[in-house]
C-alpha positions as CSV (number, residue, x, y, z in Angstrom):
1,X,112.4,-99.8,-53.9
2,X,114.4,-100.4,-51.4
3,X,115.2,-97.5,-48.3
4,X,119.0,-96.4,-47.9
5,X,121.0,-97.4,-45.3
6,X,121.1,-94.3,-43.3
7,X,117.1,-94.1,-43.1
8,X,116.8,-95.3,-39.9
9,X,119.5,-93.5,-38.3
10,X,118.3,-90.3,-40.0
11,X,115.0,-90.9,-38.6
12,X,116.2,-91.8,-34.9
13,X,117.9,-88.6,-34.9
14,X,115.3,-86.7,-36.0
15,X,112.7,-88.3,-33.1
16,X,115.4,-87.7,-30.7
17,X,116.1,-84.0,-31.2
18,X,112.6,-82.8,-31.3
19,X,112.2,-79.6,-28.9
20,X,109.1,-80.0,-26.4
21,X,106.2,-78.0,-27.6
22,X,105.3,-75.3,-24.7
23,X,101.8,-75.2,-23.6
24,X,99.6,-72.3,-24.3
25,X,96.9,-71.0,-22.1
26,X,93.6,-69.9,-23.9
27,X,91.2,-67.8,-22.2
28,X,87.7,-68.0,-22.0
29,X,86.7,-65.1,-24.6
30,X,89.2,-66.8,-27.0
31,X,87.2,-70.3,-26.6
32,X,84.3,-68.4,-27.2
33,X,85.4,-66.4,-29.8
34,X,83.7,-68.5,-32.6
35,X,80.4,-69.1,-30.7
36,X,80.5,-65.0,-30.6
37,X,80.8,-64.9,-34.5
38,X,78.3,-67.4,-35.3
39,X,75.7,-65.4,-32.7
40,X,76.5,-62.1,-34.9
41,X,75.7,-63.8,-38.3
42,X,72.4,-65.4,-37.1
43,X,71.4,-61.5,-35.7
44,X,72.7,-59.7,-39.2
45,X,70.5,-62.6,-40.9
46,X,67.5,-62.4,-38.6
47,X,68.0,-58.7,-39.0
48,X,67.8,-58.5,-42.6
49,X,65.1,-61.2,-42.8
50,X,62.6,-59.1,-40.5
51,X,63.7,-55.9,-42.9
52,X,62.6,-57.7,-46.0
53,X,59.8,-59.3,-44.4
54,X,58.5,-55.5,-43.7
55,X,59.3,-54.0,-46.8
56,X,57.7,-56.7,-48.9
57,X,54.3,-56.4,-47.0
58,X,51.4,-54.6,-47.7
59,X,50.7,-51.7,-45.1
60,X,48.4,-49.3,-44.6
61,X,50.3,-47.2,-42.5
62,X,53.9,-47.0,-44.4
63,X,55.3,-44.4,-42.0
64,X,56.8,-45.2,-39.0
65,X,55.6,-41.9,-37.2
66,X,52.0,-43.1,-37.5
67,X,52.5,-46.8,-35.5
68,X,49.0,-46.7,-34.0
69,X,47.0,-46.8,-37.2
70,X,45.3,-43.5,-36.4
71,X,43.7,-41.5,-39.1
72,X,45.8,-38.6,-39.9
73,X,44.7,-35.1,-39.6
74,X,46.1,-33.7,-42.7
75,X,44.5,-37.2,-44.9
76,X,44.6,-35.4,-48.2
77,X,43.4,-32.7,-50.8
78,X,39.9,-32.5,-48.5
79,X,41.5,-30.9,-45.6
80,X,42.2,-27.8,-47.7
81,X,38.5,-28.0,-49.3
82,X,36.5,-28.5,-46.0
83,X,36.8,-26.0,-43.5
84,X,36.1,-26.5,-39.7
85,X,36.1,-23.1,-38.5
86,X,32.5,-21.8,-38.0
87,X,33.3,-17.9,-39.4
88,X,35.3,-17.8,-42.7
89,X,37.2,-14.6,-42.1
90,X,37.3,-13.5,-45.7
91,X,33.5,-13.2,-45.2
92,X,33.2,-10.9,-42.2
93,X,34.4,-7.8,-43.8
94,X,38.2,-8.3,-44.8
95,X,38.8,-7.3,-48.0
96,X,41.4,-9.4,-50.2
97,X,43.3,-7.4,-52.8
98,X,43.6,-8.9,-56.6
99,X,47.1,-8.2,-56.5
100,X,47.2,-10.9,-53.6
101,X,44.9,-13.6,-55.4
102,X,47.7,-13.8,-58.0
């Protein structure tokens, strides 16, 4: 395969007629943008991993309202059965009507 007679002339014309490329200034924030994106992705993965780890761990105190691990005052049906008052108000003479008990 042979090149055409005018091939060299066309290539020289293309090379000589090129316009100079203008230099652009790049700011520091533009240079660090890939680093910001990578840091955001790492932070998302760490947050999701921590949330999954906390969700999978058995925990005695699953509710964040009691983070110190202290026993809760209303710990179940035993609170309703056990009365901490010394004197019951119903025994002092207060009568309870049968309609109230229904």
